PyMOL Python script that loads the backbone (N, CA, C, O; Angstrom):
from pymol import cmd

cmd.read_pdbstr("""\
ATOM      1  N   MET A   1      87.120 -32.318 -64.437  1.00  0.00           N
ATOM      2  CA  MET A   1      87.683 -31.001 -64.628  1.00  0.00           C
ATOM      3  C   MET A   1      87.163 -30.411 -65.938  1.00  0.00           C
ATOM      4  O   MET A   1      87.156 -31.088 -66.966  1.00  0.00           O
ATOM      5  N   GLN A   2      86.745 -29.198 -65.904  1.00  0.00           N
ATOM      6  CA  GLN A   2      86.238 -28.517 -67.086  1.00  0.00           C
ATOM      7  C   GLN A   2      87.341 -27.680 -67.710  1.00  0.00           C
ATOM      8  O   GLN A   2      88.113 -27.030 -67.005  1.00  0.00           O
ATOM      9  N   SER A   3      87.414 -27.698 -69.038  1.00  0.00           N
ATOM     10  CA  SER A   3      88.401 -26.911 -69.771  1.00  0.00           C
ATOM     11  C   SER A   3      87.697 -25.948 -70.705  1.00  0.00           C
ATOM     12  O   SER A   3      86.539 -26.143 -71.075  1.00  0.00           O
ATOM     13  N   ARG A   4      88.426 -24.898 -71.080  1.00  0.00           N
ATOM     14  CA  ARG A   4      87.910 -23.925 -72.046  1.00  0.00           C
ATOM     15  C   ARG A   4      88.870 -23.882 -73.221  1.00  0.00           C
ATOM     16  O   ARG A   4      90.086 -23.926 -73.040  1.00  0.00           O
ATOM     17  N   ALA A   5      88.319 -23.797 -74.426  1.00  0.00           N
ATOM     18  CA  ALA A   5      89.148 -23.813 -75.633  1.00  0.00           C
ATOM     19  C   ALA A   5      88.607 -22.849 -76.675  1.00  0.00           C
ATOM     20  O   ALA A   5      87.415 -22.544 -76.710  1.00  0.00           O
ATOM     21  N   ASP A   6      89.510 -22.380 -77.518  1.00  0.00           N
ATOM     22  CA  ASP A   6      89.127 -21.665 -78.738  1.00  0.00           C
ATOM     23  C   ASP A   6      89.629 -22.536 -79.877  1.00  0.00           C
ATOM     24  O   ASP A   6      90.831 -22.775 -79.993  1.00  0.00           O
ATOM     25  N   THR A   7      88.730 -23.005 -80.708  1.00  0.00           N
ATOM     26  CA  THR A   7      89.071 -24.015 -81.720  1.00  0.00           C
ATOM     27  C   THR A   7      89.282 -23.455 -83.121  1.00  0.00           C
ATOM     28  O   THR A   7      89.424 -24.215 -84.079  1.00  0.00           O
ATOM     29  N   HIS A   8      89.303 -22.124 -83.247  1.00  0.00           N
ATOM     30  CA  HIS A   8      89.461 -21.545 -84.590  1.00  0.00           C
ATOM     31  C   HIS A   8      90.108 -20.168 -84.464  1.00  0.00           C
ATOM     32  O   HIS A   8      89.417 -19.153 -84.377  1.00  0.00           O
ATOM     33  N   VAL A   9      91.435 -20.144 -84.456  1.00  0.00           N
ATOM     34  CA  VAL A   9      92.183 -18.907 -84.267  1.00  0.00           C
ATOM     35  C   VAL A   9      93.149 -18.721 -85.432  1.00  0.00           C
ATOM     36  O   VAL A   9      93.840 -19.660 -85.828  1.00  0.00           O
ATOM     37  N   HIS A  10      93.194 -17.503 -85.980  1.00  0.00           N
ATOM     38  CA  HIS A  10      94.119 -17.182 -87.065  1.00  0.00           C
ATOM     39  C   HIS A  10      95.253 -16.300 -86.549  1.00  0.00           C
ATOM     40  O   HIS A  10      95.062 -15.495 -85.636  1.00  0.00           O
ATOM     41  N   THR A  11      96.441 -16.462 -87.148  1.00  0.00           N
ATOM     42  CA  THR A  11      97.588 -15.617 -86.848  1.00  0.00           C
ATOM     43  C   THR A  11      97.940 -14.807 -88.095  1.00  0.00           C
ATOM     44  O   THR A  11      97.263 -14.878 -89.120  1.00  0.00           O
ATOM     45  N   LYS A  12      99.014 -14.041 -87.973  1.00  0.00           N
ATOM     46  CA  LYS A  12      99.471 -13.241 -89.121  1.00  0.00           C
ATOM     47  C   LYS A  12      99.971 -14.109 -90.273  1.00  0.00           C
ATOM     48  O   LYS A  12     100.271 -13.588 -91.348  1.00  0.00           O
ATOM     49  N   TYR A  13     100.066 -15.411 -90.069  1.00  0.00           N
ATOM     50  CA  TYR A  13     100.494 -16.336 -91.122  1.00  0.00           C
ATOM     51  C   TYR A  13      99.315 -16.860 -91.938  1.00  0.00           C
ATOM     52  O   TYR A  13      99.493 -17.745 -92.775  1.00  0.00           O
ATOM     53  N   SER A  14      98.122 -16.333 -91.709  1.00  0.00           N
ATOM     54  CA  SER A  14      96.911 -16.847 -92.346  1.00  0.00           C
ATOM     55  C   SER A  14      96.666 -16.329 -93.753  1.00  0.00           C
ATOM     56  O   SER A  14      95.798 -16.851 -94.454  1.00  0.00           O
ATOM     57  N   GLY A  15      97.397 -15.331 -94.178  1.00  0.00           N
ATOM     58  CA  GLY A  15      97.244 -14.863 -95.551  1.00  0.00           C
ATOM     59  C   GLY A  15      96.242 -13.743 -95.699  1.00  0.00           C
ATOM     60  O   GLY A  15      95.829 -13.113 -94.726  1.00  0.00           O
ATOM     61  N   ILE A  16      95.862 -13.511 -96.941  1.00  0.00           N
ATOM     62  CA  ILE A  16      94.988 -12.395 -97.318  1.00  0.00           C
ATOM     63  C   ILE A  16      93.597 -12.918 -97.669  1.00  0.00           C
ATOM     64  O   ILE A  16      93.453 -13.879 -98.425  1.00  0.00           O
ATOM     65  N   GLY A  17      92.589 -12.277 -97.111  1.00  0.00           N
ATOM     66  CA  GLY A  17      91.211 -12.615 -97.428  1.00  0.00           C
ATOM     67  C   GLY A  17      90.645 -11.664 -98.467  1.00  0.00           C
ATOM     68  O   GLY A  17      91.204 -10.595 -98.715  1.00  0.00           O
ATOM     69  N   HIS A  18      89.536 -12.058 -99.070  1.00  0.00           N
ATOM     70  CA  HIS A  18      88.892 -11.248-100.106  1.00  0.00           C
ATOM     71  C   HIS A  18      87.400 -11.149 -99.789  1.00  0.00           C
ATOM     72  O   HIS A  18      86.760 -12.122 -99.389  1.00  0.00           O
ATOM     73  N   LEU A  19      86.880  -9.964 -99.978  1.00  0.00           N
ATOM     74  CA  LEU A  19      85.442  -9.736 -99.885  1.00  0.00           C
ATOM     75  C   LEU A  19      85.113  -8.787-101.019  1.00  0.00           C
ATOM     76  O   LEU A  19      85.333  -7.580-100.920  1.00  0.00           O
ATOM     77  N   GLY A  20      84.580  -9.346-102.107  1.00  0.00           N
ATOM     78  CA  GLY A  20      84.363  -8.538-103.297  1.00  0.00           C
ATOM     79  C   GLY A  20      85.701  -8.037-103.816  1.00  0.00           C
ATOM     80  O   GLY A  20      86.610  -8.832-104.057  1.00  0.00           O
ATOM     81  N   PHE A  21      85.829  -6.750-103.987  1.00  0.00           N
ATOM     82  CA  PHE A  21      87.090  -6.182-104.476  1.00  0.00           C
ATOM     83  C   PHE A  21      88.054  -5.843-103.326  1.00  0.00           C
ATOM     84  O   PHE A  21      89.197  -5.459-103.575  1.00  0.00           O
ATOM     85  N   LEU A  22      87.604  -5.981-102.076  1.00  0.00           N
ATOM     86  CA  LEU A  22      88.455  -5.673-100.927  1.00  0.00           C
ATOM     87  C   LEU A  22      89.395  -6.833-100.615  1.00  0.00           C
ATOM     88  O   LEU A  22      89.008  -8.000-100.672  1.00  0.00           O
ATOM     89  N   ARG A  23      90.639  -6.488-100.283  1.00  0.00           N
ATOM     90  CA  ARG A  23      91.618  -7.472 -99.818  1.00  0.00           C
ATOM     91  C   ARG A  23      92.071  -7.040 -98.425  1.00  0.00           C
ATOM     92  O   ARG A  23      92.313  -5.857 -98.187  1.00  0.00           O
ATOM     93  N   PHE A  24      92.186  -7.998 -97.507  1.00  0.00           N
ATOM     94  CA  PHE A  24      92.538  -7.671 -96.133  1.00  0.00           C
ATOM     95  C   PHE A  24      93.242  -8.866 -95.494  1.00  0.00           C
ATOM     96  O   PHE A  24      92.989 -10.008 -95.877  1.00  0.00           O
ATOM     97  N   PRO A  25      94.122  -8.614 -94.523  1.00  0.00           N
ATOM     98  CA  PRO A  25      94.759  -9.738 -93.828  1.00  0.00           C
ATOM     99  C   PRO A  25      93.728 -10.462 -92.967  1.00  0.00           C
ATOM    100  O   PRO A  25      92.896  -9.828 -92.317  1.00  0.00           O
ATOM    101  N   GLU A  26      93.785 -11.775 -92.966  1.00  0.00           N
ATOM    102  CA  GLU A  26      92.869 -12.564 -92.128  1.00  0.00           C
ATOM    103  C   GLU A  26      93.124 -12.274 -90.646  1.00  0.00           C
ATOM    104  O   GLU A  26      92.198 -12.291 -89.835  1.00  0.00           O
ATOM    105  N   SER A  27      94.382 -12.011 -90.304  1.00  0.00           N
ATOM    106  CA  SER A  27      94.747 -11.651 -88.940  1.00  0.00           C
ATOM    107  C   SER A  27      96.084 -10.929 -88.979  1.00  0.00           C
ATOM    108  O   SER A  27      96.889 -11.146 -89.885  1.00  0.00           O
ATOM    109  N   VAL A  28      96.314 -10.091 -88.016  1.00  0.00           N
ATOM    110  CA  VAL A  28      97.615  -9.441 -87.874  1.00  0.00           C
ATOM    111  C   VAL A  28      98.271  -9.856 -86.564  1.00  0.00           C
ATOM    112  O   VAL A  28      99.294  -9.294 -86.173  1.00  0.00           O
ATOM    113  N   SER A  29      97.687 -10.832 -85.889  1.00  0.00           N
ATOM    114  CA  SER A  29      98.157 -11.242 -84.568  1.00  0.00           C
ATOM    115  C   SER A  29      99.377 -12.151 -84.636  1.00  0.00           C
ATOM    116  O   SER A  29      99.428 -13.097 -85.422  1.00  0.00           O
ATOM    117  N   ASP A  30     100.355 -11.840 -83.796  1.00  0.00           N
ATOM    118  CA  ASP A  30     101.525 -12.685 -83.637  1.00  0.00           C
ATOM    119  C   ASP A  30     101.131 -13.896 -82.776  1.00  0.00           C
ATOM    120  O   ASP A  30     100.355 -13.746 -81.832  1.00  0.00           O
ATOM    121  N   PRO A  31     101.655 -15.095 -83.086  1.00  0.00           N
ATOM    122  CA  PRO A  31     101.306 -16.276 -82.284  1.00  0.00           C
ATOM    123  C   PRO A  31     101.524 -16.081 -80.782  1.00  0.00           C
ATOM    124  O   PRO A  31     100.693 -16.511 -79.981  1.00  0.00           O
ATOM    125  N   ARG A  32     102.626 -15.441 -80.390  1.00  0.00           N
ATOM    126  CA  ARG A  32     102.879 -15.232 -78.960  1.00  0.00           C
ATOM    127  C   ARG A  32     101.793 -14.352 -78.332  1.00  0.00           C
ATOM    128  O   ARG A  32     101.369 -14.612 -77.206  1.00  0.00           O
ATOM    129  N   ASP A  33     101.349 -13.337 -79.029  1.00  0.00           N
ATOM    130  CA  ASP A  33     100.275 -12.489 -78.513  1.00  0.00           C
ATOM    131  C   ASP A  33      98.982 -13.270 -78.337  1.00  0.00           C
ATOM    132  O   ASP A  33      98.240 -13.041 -77.382  1.00  0.00           O
ATOM    133  N   ILE A  34      98.716 -14.175 -79.236  1.00  0.00           N
ATOM    134  CA  ILE A  34      97.526 -15.025 -79.113  1.00  0.00           C
ATOM    135  C   ILE A  34      97.629 -15.893 -77.869  1.00  0.00           C
ATOM    136  O   ILE A  34      96.649 -16.058 -77.142  1.00  0.00           O
ATOM    137  N   LEU A  35      98.805 -16.447 -77.621  1.00  0.00           N
ATOM    138  CA  LEU A  35      98.999 -17.272 -76.430  1.00  0.00           C
ATOM    139  C   LEU A  35      98.834 -16.449 -75.156  1.00  0.00           C
ATOM    140  O   LEU A  35      98.211 -16.914 -74.202  1.00  0.00           O
ATOM    141  N   LYS A  36      99.372 -15.250 -75.125  1.00  0.00           N
ATOM    142  CA  LYS A  36      99.221 -14.359 -73.963  1.00  0.00           C
ATOM    143  C   LYS A  36      97.750 -14.095 -73.684  1.00  0.00           C
ATOM    144  O   LYS A  36      97.297 -14.177 -72.542  1.00  0.00           O
ATOM    145  N   ASN A  37      97.011 -13.777 -74.736  1.00  0.00           N
ATOM    146  CA  ASN A  37      95.585 -13.478 -74.590  1.00  0.00           C
ATOM    147  C   ASN A  37      94.811 -14.703 -74.126  1.00  0.00           C
ATOM    148  O   ASN A  37      93.986 -14.610 -73.217  1.00  0.00           O
ATOM    149  N   ALA A  38      95.074 -15.850 -74.745  1.00  0.00           N
ATOM    150  CA  ALA A  38      94.380 -17.086 -74.360  1.00  0.00           C
ATOM    151  C   ALA A  38      94.654 -17.421 -72.899  1.00  0.00           C
ATOM    152  O   ALA A  38      93.744 -17.805 -72.164  1.00  0.00           O
ATOM    153  N   HIS A  39      95.896 -17.276 -72.485  1.00  0.00           N
ATOM    154  CA  HIS A  39      96.274 -17.565 -71.092  1.00  0.00           C
ATOM    155  C   HIS A  39      95.574 -16.601 -70.144  1.00  0.00           C
ATOM    156  O   HIS A  39      95.066 -17.022 -69.105  1.00  0.00           O
ATOM    157  N   SER A  40      95.537 -15.323 -70.481  1.00  0.00           N
ATOM    158  CA  SER A  40      94.886 -14.338 -69.611  1.00  0.00           C
ATOM    159  C   SER A  40      93.378 -14.571 -69.507  1.00  0.00           C
ATOM    160  O   SER A  40      92.758 -14.215 -68.505  1.00  0.00           O
ATOM    161  N   LEU A  41      92.797 -15.169 -70.541  1.00  0.00           N
ATOM    162  CA  LEU A  41      91.363 -15.489 -70.515  1.00  0.00           C
ATOM    163  C   LEU A  41      91.048 -16.809 -69.805  1.00  0.00           C
ATOM    164  O   LEU A  41      89.883 -17.167 -69.633  1.00  0.00           O
ATOM    165  N   GLY A  42      92.098 -17.524 -69.398  1.00  0.00           N
ATOM    166  CA  GLY A  42      91.895 -18.790 -68.697  1.00  0.00           C
ATOM    167  C   GLY A  42      91.605 -19.968 -69.603  1.00  0.00           C
ATOM    168  O   GLY A  42      91.056 -20.975 -69.158  1.00  0.00           O
ATOM    169  N   LEU A  43      91.972 -19.851 -70.883  1.00  0.00           N
ATOM    170  CA  LEU A  43      91.764 -20.982 -71.785  1.00  0.00           C
ATOM    171  C   LEU A  43      92.768 -22.087 -71.491  1.00  0.00           C
ATOM    172  O   LEU A  43      93.877 -21.818 -71.030  1.00  0.00           O
ATOM    173  N   SER A  44      92.382 -23.318 -71.756  1.00  0.00           N
ATOM    174  CA  SER A  44      93.266 -24.471 -71.605  1.00  0.00           C
ATOM    175  C   SER A  44      93.868 -24.882 -72.935  1.00  0.00           C
ATOM    176  O   SER A  44      94.979 -25.411 -72.992  1.00  0.00           O
ATOM    177  N   VAL A  45      93.120 -24.634 -74.011  1.00  0.00           N
ATOM    178  CA  VAL A  45      93.524 -25.079 -75.346  1.00  0.00           C
ATOM    179  C   VAL A  45      93.250 -23.970 -76.352  1.00  0.00           C
ATOM    180  O   VAL A  45      92.209 -23.315 -76.305  1.00  0.00           O
ATOM    181  N   VAL A  46      94.197 -23.769 -77.261  1.00  0.00           N
ATOM    182  CA  VAL A  46      93.973 -22.866 -78.386  1.00  0.00           C
ATOM    183  C   VAL A  46      94.385 -23.615 -79.653  1.00  0.00           C
ATOM    184  O   VAL A  46      95.505 -24.113 -79.760  1.00  0.00           O
ATOM    185  N   CYS A  47      93.464 -23.683 -80.604  1.00  0.00           N
ATOM    186  CA  CYS A  47      93.717 -24.352 -81.880  1.00  0.00           C
ATOM    187  C   CYS A  47      94.038 -23.269 -82.913  1.00  0.00           C
ATOM    188  O   CYS A  47      93.176 -22.468 -83.273  1.00  0.00           O
ATOM    189  N   ILE A  48      95.275 -23.255 -83.380  1.00  0.00           N
ATOM    190  CA  ILE A  48      95.706 -22.288 -84.385  1.00  0.00           C
ATOM    191  C   ILE A  48      95.389 -22.889 -85.749  1.00  0.00           C
ATOM    192  O   ILE A  48      95.944 -23.921 -86.124  1.00  0.00           O
ATOM    193  N   THR A  49      94.495 -22.238 -86.486  1.00  0.00           N
ATOM    194  CA  THR A  49      93.976 -22.795 -87.742  1.00  0.00           C
ATOM    195  C   THR A  49      94.066 -21.777 -88.869  1.00  0.00           C
ATOM    196  O   THR A  49      93.050 -21.346 -89.414  1.00  0.00           O
ATOM    197  N   ASP A  50      95.285 -21.401 -89.209  1.00  0.00           N
ATOM    198  CA  ASP A  50      95.479 -20.451 -90.299  1.00  0.00           C
ATOM    199  C   ASP A  50      95.036 -21.045 -91.629  1.00  0.00           C
ATOM    200  O   ASP A  50      94.933 -22.263 -91.772  1.00  0.00           O
ATOM    201  N   HIS A  51      94.777 -20.178 -92.596  1.00  0.00           N
ATOM    202  CA  HIS A  51      94.381 -20.616 -93.929  1.00  0.00           C
ATOM    203  C   HIS A  51      95.565 -21.260 -94.651  1.00  0.00           C
ATOM    204  O   HIS A  51      96.582 -20.609 -94.895  1.00  0.00           O
ATOM    205  N   ASN A  52      95.427 -22.520 -94.985  1.00  0.00           N
ATOM    206  CA  ASN A  52      96.372 -23.259 -95.824  1.00  0.00           C
ATOM    207  C   ASN A  52      97.818 -23.181 -95.333  1.00  0.00           C
ATOM    208  O   ASN A  52      98.750 -23.186 -96.137  1.00  0.00           O
ATOM    209  N   SER A  53      98.000 -23.110 -94.020  1.00  0.00           N
ATOM    210  CA  SER A  53      99.338 -23.034 -93.444  1.00  0.00           C
ATOM    211  C   SER A  53      99.301 -23.472 -91.986  1.00  0.00           C
ATOM    212  O   SER A  53      98.336 -23.200 -91.271  1.00  0.00           O
ATOM    213  N   ILE A  54     100.362 -24.156 -91.548  1.00  0.00           N
ATOM    214  CA  ILE A  54     100.505 -24.464 -90.129  1.00  0.00           C
ATOM    215  C   ILE A  54     101.658 -23.668 -89.502  1.00  0.00           C
ATOM    216  O   ILE A  54     102.031 -23.919 -88.356  1.00  0.00           O
ATOM    217  N   GLU A  55     102.212 -22.724 -90.239  1.00  0.00           N
ATOM    218  CA  GLU A  55     103.362 -21.950 -89.767  1.00  0.00           C
ATOM    219  C   GLU A  55     103.087 -21.250 -88.429  1.00  0.00           C
ATOM    220  O   GLU A  55     103.895 -21.345 -87.505  1.00  0.00           O
ATOM    221  N   GLY A  56     101.967 -20.558 -88.322  1.00  0.00           N
ATOM    222  CA  GLY A  56     101.644 -19.864 -87.076  1.00  0.00           C
ATOM    223  C   GLY A  56     101.477 -20.824 -85.912  1.00  0.00           C
ATOM    224  O   GLY A  56     101.911 -20.530 -84.798  1.00  0.00           O
ATOM    225  N   ALA A  57     100.857 -21.959 -86.156  1.00  0.00           N
ATOM    226  CA  ALA A  57     100.666 -22.956 -85.098  1.00  0.00           C
ATOM    227  C   ALA A  57     102.006 -23.540 -84.649  1.00  0.00           C
ATOM    228  O   ALA A  57     102.232 -23.736 -83.455  1.00  0.00           O
ATOM    229  N   LEU A  58     102.886 -23.815 -85.600  1.00  0.00           N
ATOM    230  CA  LEU A  58     104.197 -24.348 -85.246  1.00  0.00           C
ATOM    231  C   LEU A  58     104.993 -23.335 -84.427  1.00  0.00           C
ATOM    232  O   LEU A  58     105.688 -23.711 -83.483  1.00  0.00           O
ATOM    233  N   ARG A  59     104.897 -22.075 -84.776  1.00  0.00           N
ATOM    234  CA  ARG A  59     105.582 -21.032 -83.998  1.00  0.00           C
ATOM    235  C   ARG A  59     104.991 -20.935 -82.593  1.00  0.00           C
ATOM    236  O   ARG A  59     105.718 -20.717 -81.623  1.00  0.00           O
ATOM    237  N   ALA A  60     103.688 -21.094 -82.485  1.00  0.00           N
ATOM    238  CA  ALA A  60     103.042 -21.057 -81.168  1.00  0.00           C
ATOM    239  C   ALA A  60     103.503 -22.227 -80.298  1.00  0.00           C
ATOM    240  O   ALA A  60     103.685 -22.060 -79.092  1.00  0.00           O
ATOM    241  N   THR A  61     103.692 -23.402 -80.890  1.00  0.00           N
ATOM    242  CA  THR A  61     104.148 -24.554 -80.094  1.00  0.00           C
ATOM    243  C   THR A  61     105.545 -24.319 -79.526  1.00  0.00           C
ATOM    244  O   THR A  61     105.893 -24.890 -78.492  1.00  0.00           O
ATOM    245  N   GLU A  62     106.343 -23.491 -80.185  1.00  0.00           N
ATOM    246  CA  GLU A  62     107.684 -23.167 -79.685  1.00  0.00           C
ATOM    247  C   GLU A  62     107.629 -22.246 -78.471  1.00  0.00           C
ATOM    248  O   GLU A  62     108.596 -22.166 -77.713  1.00  0.00           O
ATOM    249  N   GLU A  63     106.521 -21.558 -78.279  1.00  0.00           N
ATOM    250  CA  GLU A  63     106.395 -20.555 -77.208  1.00  0.00           C
ATOM    251  C   GLU A  63     105.448 -20.969 -76.087  1.00  0.00           C
ATOM    252  O   GLU A  63     105.425 -20.325 -75.039  1.00  0.00           O
ATOM    253  N   VAL A  64     104.672 -22.023 -76.282  1.00  0.00           N
ATOM    254  CA  VAL A  64     103.597 -22.346 -75.348  1.00  0.00           C
ATOM    255  C   VAL A  64     104.102 -22.728 -73.959  1.00  0.00           C
ATOM    256  O   VAL A  64     103.357 -22.589 -72.989  1.00  0.00           O
ATOM    257  N   ASN A  65     105.325 -23.199 -73.829  1.00  0.00           N
ATOM    258  CA  ASN A  65     105.840 -23.578 -72.508  1.00  0.00           C
ATOM    259  C   ASN A  65     105.945 -22.392 -71.562  1.00  0.00           C
ATOM    260  O   ASN A  65     106.068 -22.581 -70.352  1.00  0.00           O
ATOM    261  N   ASP A  66     105.900 -21.179 -72.088  1.00  0.00           N
ATOM    262  CA  ASP A  66     105.929 -19.976 -71.253  1.00  0.00           C
ATOM    263  C   ASP A  66     104.579 -19.687 -70.596  1.00  0.00           C
ATOM    264  O   ASP A  66     104.465 -18.758 -69.796  1.00  0.00           O
ATOM    265  N   PHE A  67     103.557 -20.478 -70.930  1.00  0.00           N
ATOM    266  CA  PHE A  67     102.195 -20.228 -70.463  1.00  0.00           C
ATOM    267  C   PHE A  67     101.647 -21.494 -69.816  1.00  0.00           C
ATOM    268  O   PHE A  67     101.071 -22.348 -70.491  1.00  0.00           O
ATOM    269  N   ASP A  68     101.832 -21.608 -68.499  1.00  0.00           N
ATOM    270  CA  ASP A  68     101.402 -22.805 -67.764  1.00  0.00           C
ATOM    271  C   ASP A  68      99.938 -23.128 -68.010  1.00  0.00           C
ATOM    272  O   ASP A  68      99.076 -22.250 -67.983  1.00  0.00           O
ATOM    273  N   GLY A  69      99.677 -24.403 -68.249  1.00  0.00           N
ATOM    274  CA  GLY A  69      98.307 -24.876 -68.397  1.00  0.00           C
ATOM    275  C   GLY A  69      97.686 -24.655 -69.754  1.00  0.00           C
ATOM    276  O   GLY A  69      96.505 -24.946 -69.943  1.00  0.00           O
ATOM    277  N   LEU A  70      98.453 -24.147 -70.707  1.00  0.00           N
ATOM    278  CA  LEU A  70      97.914 -23.884 -72.042  1.00  0.00           C
ATOM    279  C   LEU A  70      98.481 -24.883 -73.037  1.00  0.00           C
ATOM    280  O   LEU A  70      99.681 -25.157 -73.040  1.00  0.00           O
ATOM    281  N   GLU A  71      97.621 -25.420 -73.871  1.00  0.00           N
ATOM    282  CA  GLU A  71      98.014 -26.362 -74.927  1.00  0.00           C
ATOM    283  C   GLU A  71      97.707 -25.742 -76.284  1.00  0.00           C
ATOM    284  O   GLU A  71      96.672 -25.100 -76.458  1.00  0.00           O
ATOM    285  N   VAL A  72      98.606 -25.935 -77.244  1.00  0.00           N
ATOM    286  CA  VAL A  72      98.378 -25.501 -78.623  1.00  0.00           C
ATOM    287  C   VAL A  72      98.083 -26.732 -79.469  1.00  0.00           C
ATOM    288  O   VAL A  72      98.825 -27.713 -79.434  1.00  0.00           O
ATOM    289  N   VAL A  73      97.005 -26.673 -80.221  1.00  0.00           N
ATOM    290  CA  VAL A  73      96.693 -27.700 -81.212  1.00  0.00           C
ATOM    291  C   VAL A  73      97.056 -27.128 -82.575  1.00  0.00           C
ATOM    292  O   VAL A  73      96.576 -26.066 -82.971  1.00  0.00           O
ATOM    293  N   VAL A  74      97.920 -27.858 -83.285  1.00  0.00           N
ATOM    294  CA  VAL A  74      98.321 -27.431 -84.627  1.00  0.00           C
ATOM    295  C   VAL A  74      97.197 -27.783 -85.584  1.00  0.00           C
ATOM    296  O   VAL A  74      96.832 -28.948 -85.735  1.00  0.00           O
ATOM    297  N   GLY A  75      96.654 -26.758 -86.229  1.00  0.00           N
ATOM    298  CA  GLY A  75      95.554 -26.968 -87.161  1.00  0.00           C
ATOM    299  C   GLY A  75      95.740 -26.140 -88.416  1.00  0.00           C
ATOM    300  O   GLY A  75      96.716 -25.404 -88.563  1.00  0.00           O
ATOM    301  N   GLU A  76      94.791 -26.276 -89.307  1.00  0.00           N
ATOM    302  CA  GLU A  76      94.823 -25.539 -90.570  1.00  0.00           C
ATOM    303  C   GLU A  76      93.404 -25.466 -91.123  1.00  0.00           C
ATOM    304  O   GLU A  76      92.650 -26.437 -91.053  1.00  0.00           O
ATOM    305  N   GLU A  77      93.050 -24.319 -91.668  1.00  0.00           N
ATOM    306  CA  GLU A  77      91.791 -24.174 -92.393  1.00  0.00           C
ATOM    307  C   GLU A  77      92.125 -24.388 -93.864  1.00  0.00           C
ATOM    308  O   GLU A  77      92.710 -23.519 -94.511  1.00  0.00           O
ATOM    309  N   ILE A  78      91.757 -25.529 -94.376  1.00  0.00           N
ATOM    310  CA  ILE A  78      92.192 -26.000 -95.690  1.00  0.00           C
ATOM    311  C   ILE A  78      91.129 -25.680 -96.735  1.00  0.00           C
ATOM    312  O   ILE A  78      89.965 -26.050 -96.582  1.00  0.00           O
ATOM    313  N   SER A  79      91.538 -24.990 -97.799  1.00  0.00           N
ATOM    314  CA  SER A  79      90.624 -24.690 -98.901  1.00  0.00           C
ATOM    315  C   SER A  79      90.486 -25.903 -99.807  1.00  0.00           C
ATOM    316  O   SER A  79      91.479 -26.512-100.207  1.00  0.00           O
ATOM    317  N   THR A  80      89.240 -26.248-100.125  1.00  0.00           N
ATOM    318  CA  THR A  80      88.963 -27.342-101.052  1.00  0.00           C
ATOM    319  C   THR A  80      87.971 -26.836-102.104  1.00  0.00           C
ATOM    320  O   THR A  80      87.444 -25.730-101.985  1.00  0.00           O
ATOM    321  N   LEU A  81      87.731 -27.628-103.101  1.00  0.00           N
ATOM    322  CA  LEU A  81      86.744 -27.264-104.117  1.00  0.00           C
ATOM    323  C   LEU A  81      85.336 -27.188-103.535  1.00  0.00           C
ATOM    324  O   LEU A  81      84.476 -26.496-104.079  1.00  0.00           O
ATOM    325  N   GLU A  82      85.096 -27.892-102.439  1.00  0.00           N
ATOM    326  CA  GLU A  82      83.780 -27.932-101.806  1.00  0.00           C
ATOM    327  C   GLU A  82      83.624 -26.884-100.700  1.00  0.00           C
ATOM    328  O   GLU A  82      82.533 -26.725-100.152  1.00  0.00           O
ATOM    329  N   GLY A  83      84.696 -26.173-100.371  1.00  0.00           N
ATOM    330  CA  GLY A  83      84.663 -25.202 -99.281  1.00  0.00           C
ATOM    331  C   GLY A  83      85.871 -25.388 -98.389  1.00  0.00           C
ATOM    332  O   GLY A  83      86.864 -25.988 -98.799  1.00  0.00           O
ATOM    333  N   GLU A  84      85.792 -24.880 -97.176  1.00  0.00           N
ATOM    334  CA  GLU A  84      86.912 -24.970 -96.247  1.00  0.00           C
ATOM    335  C   GLU A  84      86.673 -26.062 -95.212  1.00  0.00           C
ATOM    336  O   GLU A  84      85.543 -26.307 -94.787  1.00  0.00           O
ATOM    337  N   VAL A  85      87.764 -26.709 -94.820  1.00  0.00           N
ATOM    338  CA  VAL A  85      87.724 -27.789 -93.828  1.00  0.00           C
ATOM    339  C   VAL A  85      88.770 -27.477 -92.771  1.00  0.00           C
ATOM    340  O   VAL A  85      89.894 -27.089 -93.092  1.00  0.00           O
ATOM    341  N   ILE A  86      88.396 -27.648 -91.514  1.00  0.00           N
ATOM    342  CA  ILE A  86      89.362 -27.459 -90.421  1.00  0.00           C
ATOM    343  C   ILE A  86      90.006 -28.804 -90.117  1.00  0.00           C
ATOM    344  O   ILE A  86      89.321 -29.783 -89.820  1.00  0.00           O
ATOM    345  N   GLY A  87      91.332 -28.838 -90.195  1.00  0.00           N
ATOM    346  CA  GLY A  87      92.096 -30.009 -89.776  1.00  0.00           C
ATOM    347  C   GLY A  87      92.779 -29.684 -88.452  1.00  0.00           C
ATOM    348  O   GLY A  87      93.352 -28.605 -88.302  1.00  0.00           O
ATOM    349  N   LEU A  88      92.724 -30.600 -87.495  1.00  0.00           N
ATOM    350  CA  LEU A  88      93.353 -30.410 -86.188  1.00  0.00           C
ATOM    351  C   LEU A  88      94.356 -31.529 -85.920  1.00  0.00           C
ATOM    352  O   LEU A  88      94.260 -32.606 -86.507  1.00  0.00           O
ATOM    353  N   TYR A  89      95.300 -31.277 -85.049  1.00  0.00           N
ATOM    354  CA  TYR A  89      96.367 -32.219 -84.685  1.00  0.00           C
ATOM    355  C   TYR A  89      97.191 -32.606 -85.900  1.00  0.00           C
ATOM    356  O   TYR A  89      97.485 -33.782 -86.115  1.00  0.00           O
ATOM    357  N   LEU A  90      97.564 -31.605 -86.696  1.00  0.00           N
ATOM    358  CA  LEU A  90      98.365 -31.830 -87.906  1.00  0.00           C
ATOM    359  C   LEU A  90      99.845 -31.743 -87.572  1.00  0.00           C
ATOM    360  O   LEU A  90     100.231 -31.128 -86.577  1.00  0.00           O
ATOM    361  N   ASN A  91     100.675 -32.361 -88.410  1.00  0.00           N
ATOM    362  CA  ASN A  91     102.123 -32.242 -88.233  1.00  0.00           C
ATOM    363  C   ASN A  91     102.841 -31.883 -89.526  1.00  0.00           C
ATOM    364  O   ASN A  91     104.065 -31.758 -89.545  1.00  0.00           O
ATOM    365  N   GLU A  92     102.090 -31.716 -90.597  1.00  0.00           N
ATOM    366  CA  GLU A  92     102.681 -31.250 -91.859  1.00  0.00           C
ATOM    367  C   GLU A  92     101.630 -30.588 -92.716  1.00  0.00           C
ATOM    368  O   GLU A  92     101.931 -30.129 -93.818  1.00  0.00           O
TER     369      GLU A  92
END
""", "prot")
cmd.dss("prot")
cmd.show_as("cartoon", "prot")
cmd.util.cbc("prot")
cmd.orient("prot")
């Protein structure tokens, strides 16, 4: 069986990004809206990987049962001195 996944998705819990002097939200998407979209696209897995937070992913896990066949992977895009690292299957 073949599955489709998006392994790098940000929610409104991802914080503020910077580009030069510009500041902007990394995402304005609500976790439930992301799940609706992923389900409508036929995805099997969506990895919520907000910047330095798992809040959006945890909220998505509370709602995922409303979307048959969809799995949420709790992740985080973690800032380090060497750059950013994606962590998946996190619980804290």
